[in-house]
DSSP file (Angstrom, degrees, kcal/mol; ACC not computed):
  #  RESIDUE AA STRUCTURE BP1 BP2  ACC     N-H-->O    O-->H-N    N-H-->O    O-->H-N    TCO  KAPPA ALPHA  PHI   PSI    X-CA   Y-CA   Z-CA
    1    1 A M              0   0    0      0, 0.0     2,-0.3     0, 0.0     0, 0.0   0.000 360.0 360.0 360.0 125.1   12.5    0.7   33.9
    2    2 A Q        -     0   0    0      1,-0.1     2,-0.1     0, 0.0     0, 0.0  -0.651 360.0-115.1 -87.8 137.6   10.5    2.5   31.3
    3    3 A A        -     0   0    0     -2,-0.3     2,-0.4     1,-0.1    -1,-0.1  -0.404  30.9-113.9 -70.3 142.9    8.7    0.4   28.6
    4    4 A K        -     0   0    0     -2,-0.1     2,-0.2     1,-0.1    -1,-0.1  -0.622  30.4-122.5 -79.3 131.7    9.8    0.9   25.0
    5    5 A S    >   -     0   0    0     -2,-0.4     3,-1.3     1,-0.1     4,-0.3  -0.483   6.8-134.1 -73.0 141.6    7.3    2.5   22.7
    6    6 A I  T 3  S+     0   0    0      1,-0.2     3,-0.3    -2,-0.2    -1,-0.1   0.677 108.2  54.0 -66.8 -15.3    6.2    0.6   19.6
    7    7 A W  T >  S+     0   0    0      1,-0.2     3,-2.0     2,-0.1    -1,-0.2   0.469  78.2 100.5 -95.6  -3.7    6.6    3.9   17.7
    8    8 A E  T <  S+     0   0    0     -3,-1.3    -1,-0.2     1,-0.3    -2,-0.1   0.851  90.2  34.7 -55.7 -40.9   10.2    4.6   18.9
    9    9 A N  T 3  S+     0   0    0     -4,-0.3     2,-0.5    -3,-0.3    -1,-0.3   0.136  93.4 108.8-104.0  21.5   11.8    3.4   15.7
   10   10 A C    <   -     0   0    0     -3,-2.0     2,-0.6     2,-0.0    -3,-0.0  -0.848  45.9-169.4 -99.0 129.5    9.1    4.6   13.2
   11   11 A Y    >   -     0   0    0     -2,-0.5     3,-1.6     1,-0.1    -3,-0.0  -0.814   5.4-179.6-119.8  92.3   10.1    7.5   11.1
   12   12 A F  T 3  S+     0   0    0     -2,-0.6    48,-2.2     1,-0.3    49,-0.3   0.577  77.6  56.9 -74.0 -10.8    6.8    8.6    9.4
   13   13 A S  T 3  S+     0   0    0     46,-0.2    -1,-0.3    47,-0.1    -2,-0.0   0.341  92.8  85.5-100.4   5.6    8.5   11.5    7.4
   14   14 A L  S <  S-     0   0    0     -3,-1.6    43,-0.1     1,-0.1    -3,-0.1  -0.742  88.2 -93.4-107.0 155.6   11.0    9.2    5.6
   15   15 A P        +     0   0    0      0, 0.0     2,-0.3     0, 0.0    43,-0.2  -0.288  47.6 174.4 -63.3 149.9   10.6    7.2    2.3
   16   16 A A  E     -A   57   0A   0     41,-2.3    41,-3.0    43,-0.1     2,-0.4  -0.982  31.4-117.1-153.6 154.2    9.5    3.6    2.7
   17   17 A T  E     -A   56   0A   0     -2,-0.3    66,-3.0    39,-0.3    67,-0.9  -0.825  35.6-172.8 -98.9 132.6    8.5    0.7    0.4
   18   18 A Y  E     -AB  55  82A   0     37,-2.6    37,-2.0    -2,-0.4     2,-0.4  -0.899  19.7-153.9-126.6 151.2    4.9   -0.6    0.8
   19   19 A R  E     -AB  54  81A   0     62,-2.8    62,-2.7    -2,-0.3     2,-0.5  -0.998  16.2-173.6-122.3 126.4    2.9   -3.5   -0.5
   20   20 A I  E     -AB  53  80A   0     33,-3.0    33,-3.1    -2,-0.4     2,-0.4  -0.983   5.2-162.6-122.1 124.9   -0.9   -3.0   -0.7
   21   21 A R  E     +AB  52  79A   0     58,-2.5    57,-3.4    -2,-0.5    58,-1.4  -0.915  11.9 179.7-111.7 134.6   -3.3   -5.7   -1.6
   22   22 A V  E     -AB  51  77A   0     29,-2.7    29,-2.4    -2,-0.4     2,-0.4  -0.920  31.7-106.1-130.2 156.0   -6.8   -5.0   -2.7
   23   23 A V  E    S+AB  50  76A   0     53,-2.6    53,-0.5    -2,-0.3    27,-0.2  -0.658  81.5  12.1 -79.4 131.8   -9.8   -7.1   -3.8
   24   24 A G  S    S-     0   0    0     25,-3.4     2,-0.4    -2,-0.4    27,-0.2  -0.427  97.9 -43.7 101.6-175.4  -10.6   -6.9   -7.6
   25   25 A V        -     0   0    0     -2,-0.1     2,-0.5    25,-0.1    -2,-0.1  -0.795  42.4-173.7-101.1 132.2   -8.9   -5.7  -10.6
   26   26 A L        -     0   0    0     -2,-0.4    26,-0.1    -4,-0.1    -2,-0.0  -0.990  28.4-123.2-122.6 120.0   -7.1   -2.4  -10.8
   27   27 A D    >   -     0   0    0     -2,-0.5     3,-2.1     1,-0.1     4,-0.1  -0.310  15.3-124.8 -65.4 144.2   -5.8   -1.3  -14.2
   28   28 A K  G >  S+     0   0    0      1,-0.3     3,-1.9     2,-0.2     4,-0.2   0.733 104.9  77.6 -62.1 -20.8   -2.1   -0.6  -14.6
   29   29 A G  G 3  S+     0   0    0      1,-0.3     3,-0.5     2,-0.1     4,-0.3   0.658  81.6  66.9 -64.1 -14.7   -3.1    2.8  -15.9
   30   30 A W  G <> S+     0   0    0     -3,-2.1     4,-1.9     1,-0.2    -1,-0.3   0.523  73.1  96.5 -82.1  -5.1   -3.9    3.9  -12.4
   31   31 A S  T <4>S+     0   0    0     -3,-1.9     5,-2.4     1,-0.2     6,-0.7   0.897  81.5  48.4 -52.1 -45.9   -0.2    3.7  -11.5
   32   32 A E  T >45S+     0   0    0     -3,-0.5     3,-0.8     1,-0.2    -1,-0.2   0.882 111.8  50.0 -66.4 -37.2    0.6    7.4  -12.0
   33   33 A R  T 345S+     0   0    0     -4,-0.3     2,-0.3     1,-0.3    -1,-0.2   0.793 107.9  56.7 -69.3 -27.2   -2.5    8.4   -9.9
   34   34 A L  T ><5S-     0   0    0     -4,-1.9     3,-1.6    -3,-0.2    -1,-0.3  -0.290 131.0 -86.6-104.9  49.7   -1.3    6.1   -7.2
   35   35 A A  T < 5S-     0   0    0     -3,-0.8    -3,-0.2    -2,-0.3    -2,-0.1   0.705  78.1 -65.2  60.7  26.8    2.1    7.6   -6.7
   36   36 A G  T 3 <S+     0   0    0     -5,-2.4    -1,-0.3    -6,-0.2    -4,-0.2   0.659  84.0 165.8  75.1  16.9    3.8    5.5   -9.4
   37   37 A M    <   -     0   0    0     -3,-1.6     2,-0.3    -6,-0.7    18,-0.2  -0.370  42.8-110.2 -66.2 143.5    3.2    2.2   -7.6
   38   38 A N  E     -C   54   0A   0     16,-2.9    16,-2.0    -2,-0.0     2,-0.5  -0.582  34.2-152.6 -72.4 135.5    3.7   -1.0   -9.6
   39   39 A I  E     +C   53   0A   0     -2,-0.3     2,-0.4    14,-0.2    14,-0.2  -0.940  20.2 169.1-119.5 129.9    0.3   -2.7  -10.1
   40   40 A K  E     -C   52   0A   0     12,-2.1    12,-3.5    -2,-0.5     2,-0.4  -0.986  13.9-160.9-143.1 128.2   -0.1   -6.5  -10.7
   41   41 A T  E     -C   51   0A   0     -2,-0.4     2,-0.3    10,-0.3    10,-0.2  -0.907   9.1-177.7-111.0 136.6   -3.3   -8.5  -10.7
   42   42 A V  E     -C   50   0A   0      8,-2.6     8,-2.9    -2,-0.4     2,-0.5  -0.973  16.1-148.8-130.4 148.6   -3.6  -12.3  -10.1
   43   43 A K        -     0   0    0     -2,-0.3     2,-0.2     6,-0.2     5,-0.1  -0.965  15.1-157.9-119.8 115.7   -6.6  -14.5  -10.2
   44   44 A E    >   -     0   0    0     -2,-0.5     3,-2.0     4,-0.4    -2,-0.0  -0.558  42.4 -71.0 -87.7 155.4   -6.4  -17.6   -7.9
   45   45 A D  T 3  S-     0   0    0      1,-0.3    -1,-0.1    -2,-0.2     3,-0.1  -0.198 112.8 -14.4 -51.9 123.5   -8.5  -20.7   -8.5
   46   46 A N  T 3  S+     0   0    0      1,-0.2     2,-0.3    -3,-0.1    -1,-0.3   0.660 115.2 108.3  56.1  21.5  -12.2  -20.0   -7.7
   47   47 A L  S <  S-     0   0    0     -3,-2.0    -1,-0.2     1,-0.0     3,-0.1  -0.854  77.8 -94.2-121.2 158.3  -11.3  -16.8   -5.9
   48   48 A S        -     0   0    0     -2,-0.3    -4,-0.4     1,-0.1    -6,-0.1  -0.395  53.5 -92.5 -65.7 148.0  -11.8  -13.2   -6.7
   49   49 A P        -     0   0    0      0, 0.0   -25,-3.4     0, 0.0     2,-0.4  -0.268  38.9-152.2 -58.2 148.2   -8.9  -11.4   -8.4
   50   50 A V  E     -AC  23  42A   0     -8,-2.9    -8,-2.6   -27,-0.2     2,-0.4  -0.993   1.7-153.3-127.0 131.9   -6.4   -9.7   -6.1
   51   51 A T  E     -AC  22  41A   0    -29,-2.4   -29,-2.7    -2,-0.4     2,-0.5  -0.893   6.0-156.0-107.3 132.5   -4.3   -6.6   -7.2
   52   52 A T  E     -AC  21  40A   0    -12,-3.5   -12,-2.1    -2,-0.4     2,-0.5  -0.930   4.0-165.8-108.2 128.3   -1.0   -5.9   -5.5
   53   53 A L  E     +AC  20  39A   0    -33,-3.1   -33,-3.0    -2,-0.5     2,-0.4  -0.943  16.0 174.1-106.9 132.8    0.4   -2.4   -5.5
   54   54 A E  E     +AC  19  38A   0    -16,-2.0   -16,-2.9    -2,-0.5     2,-0.3  -0.998  16.6  98.0-143.8 138.1    4.1   -2.1   -4.6
   55   55 A G  E     -A   18   0A   0    -37,-2.0   -37,-2.6    -2,-0.4     2,-0.4  -0.931  64.0 -67.8 165.9 174.5    6.6    0.7   -4.5
   56   56 A Q  E     -A   17   0A   0     -2,-0.3     2,-0.4   -39,-0.2   -39,-0.3  -0.717  39.1-164.3 -89.9 133.0    8.4    3.3   -2.5
   57   57 A L  E     -A   16   0A   0    -41,-3.0   -41,-2.3    -2,-0.4     3,-0.1  -0.906  22.9-130.6-112.8 145.6    6.4    6.2   -1.1
   58   58 A K  S    S-     0   0    0     -2,-0.4     2,-0.3   -43,-0.2    -1,-0.1   0.775  78.8 -24.9 -71.4 -26.4    8.1    9.4    0.1
   59   59 A D  S  > S-     0   0    0    -43,-0.1     4,-1.6   -44,-0.1     3,-0.2  -0.959  73.4 -83.4-168.6-179.3    6.3    9.6    3.4
   60   60 A Q  H  > S+     0   0    0    -48,-2.2     4,-2.4    -2,-0.3     5,-0.1   0.735 121.4  64.0 -75.1 -19.6    3.2    8.5    5.2
   61   61 A A  H  > S+     0   0    0    -49,-0.3     4,-2.1     2,-0.2    -1,-0.2   0.909 104.3  47.2 -67.1 -40.0    1.3   11.5    3.8
   62   62 A E  H  > S+     0   0    0     -3,-0.2     4,-2.1     2,-0.2    -2,-0.2   0.905 109.7  53.5 -66.6 -40.5    1.8   10.0    0.4
   63   63 A L  H  X S+     0   0    0     -4,-1.6     4,-2.4     1,-0.2    -2,-0.2   0.914 107.8  50.5 -59.2 -42.9    0.7    6.6    1.7
   64   64 A L  H  X S+     0   0    0     -4,-2.4     4,-2.9     1,-0.2    -1,-0.2   0.911 107.3  54.7 -62.1 -41.6   -2.5    8.2    3.0
   65   65 A G  H  X S+     0   0    0     -4,-2.1     4,-2.4     2,-0.2    -2,-0.2   0.918 109.6  46.5 -56.2 -46.2   -3.0    9.8   -0.4
   66   66 A V  H  X S+     0   0    0     -4,-2.1     4,-2.2     2,-0.2    -2,-0.2   0.917 113.6  48.1 -60.8 -46.1   -2.8    6.4   -2.1
   67   67 A L  H  X S+     0   0    0     -4,-2.4     4,-2.2     2,-0.2    -2,-0.2   0.897 111.0  51.4 -63.6 -41.0   -5.2    4.8    0.5
   68   68 A N  H  X S+     0   0    0     -4,-2.9     4,-2.6     2,-0.2    -1,-0.2   0.919 108.7  51.0 -63.6 -43.6   -7.6    7.7    0.1
   69   69 A A  H  X S+     0   0    0     -4,-2.4     4,-1.3     1,-0.2    -1,-0.2   0.906 110.7  48.6 -61.3 -41.7   -7.6    7.3   -3.7
   70   70 A L  H  <>S+     0   0    0     -4,-2.2     5,-2.4     2,-0.2     4,-0.4   0.893 111.6  50.0 -63.8 -38.9   -8.4    3.5   -3.4
   71   71 A Y  H ><5S+     0   0    0     -4,-2.2     3,-1.4     1,-0.2    -2,-0.2   0.920 108.0  53.0 -65.7 -42.7  -11.2    4.3   -0.9
   72   72 A N  H 3<5S+     0   0    0     -4,-2.6    -1,-0.2     1,-0.3    -2,-0.2   0.762 106.2  53.8 -64.7 -25.9  -12.6    6.9   -3.4
   73   73 A L  T 3<5S-     0   0    0     -4,-1.3    -1,-0.3    -5,-0.2    -2,-0.2   0.530 116.6-116.0 -81.4  -8.6  -12.6    4.2   -6.1
   74   74 A G  T < 5 +     0   0    0     -3,-1.4     2,-0.3    -4,-0.4    -3,-0.2   0.732  60.0 159.1  80.4  21.6  -14.6    1.9   -3.8
   75   75 A I      < -     0   0    0     -5,-2.4     2,-0.5    -6,-0.2    -1,-0.2  -0.598  38.7-130.9 -83.5 136.7  -11.7   -0.6   -3.6
   76   76 A T  E     -B   23   0A   0    -53,-0.5   -53,-2.6    -2,-0.3     2,-0.3  -0.767  19.6-136.5 -89.0 126.4  -11.6   -3.1   -0.7
   77   77 A L  E     -B   22   0A   0     -2,-0.5   -55,-0.3   -55,-0.2     3,-0.1  -0.622  21.0-177.3 -80.4 137.6   -8.2   -3.3    1.1
   78   78 A K  E     -     0   0A   0    -57,-3.4     2,-0.3     1,-0.4   -56,-0.2   0.819  67.6 -33.4 -92.7 -49.5   -6.9   -6.7    2.1
   79   79 A Y  E     -B   21   0A   0    -58,-1.4   -58,-2.5     2,-0.0     2,-0.4  -0.978  42.8-138.7-167.1 159.9   -3.8   -5.4    3.8
   80   80 A V  E     -B   20   0A   0     -2,-0.3     2,-0.4   -60,-0.2   -60,-0.2  -0.995  26.7-175.4-122.7 128.4   -1.0   -2.8    3.9
   81   81 A E  E     -B   19   0A   0    -62,-2.7   -62,-2.8    -2,-0.4     2,-0.6  -0.990  22.2-142.5-134.4 129.5    2.5   -3.9    4.6
   82   82 A R  E     -B   18   0A   0     -2,-0.4   -64,-0.2   -64,-0.2    -2,-0.0  -0.805  14.4-170.5 -86.3 125.0    5.7   -1.9    5.0
   83   83 A L        +     0   0    0    -66,-3.0   -65,-0.2    -2,-0.6    -1,-0.1   0.735  53.6  95.1 -91.6 -24.9    8.5   -3.9    3.4
   84   84 A D  S    S-     0   0    0    -67,-0.9     2,-0.4     1,-0.1    -2,-0.1  -0.381  72.2-129.2 -69.0 142.8   11.5   -1.8    4.7
   85   85 A K              0   0    0      1,-0.1    -2,-0.1    -2,-0.1    -1,-0.1  -0.790 360.0 360.0 -88.9 137.0   13.3   -3.0    7.8
   86   86 A Q              0   0    0     -2,-0.4    -1,-0.1   -76,-0.0    -2,-0.0   0.433 360.0 360.0 -87.2 360.0   13.8   -0.4   10.4
């Protein structure tokens, strides 16, 4: 019996909805540069502000473009989550 690959049901060339959380404040004006993702910042008690980016990206190449843009801005990632169910 062959083991099932964890990548068997992943389709990297199809659209998917992602949630990306980063440390700090990211102005909503960056939305267009970040593939049109919705940007929302919250400040929790005595903690650094956290910005959430959420939206549909056309493929993983577009996701990589968003992540590279955040990296180039010096933004620290908390996590990246795919919201769609496969």
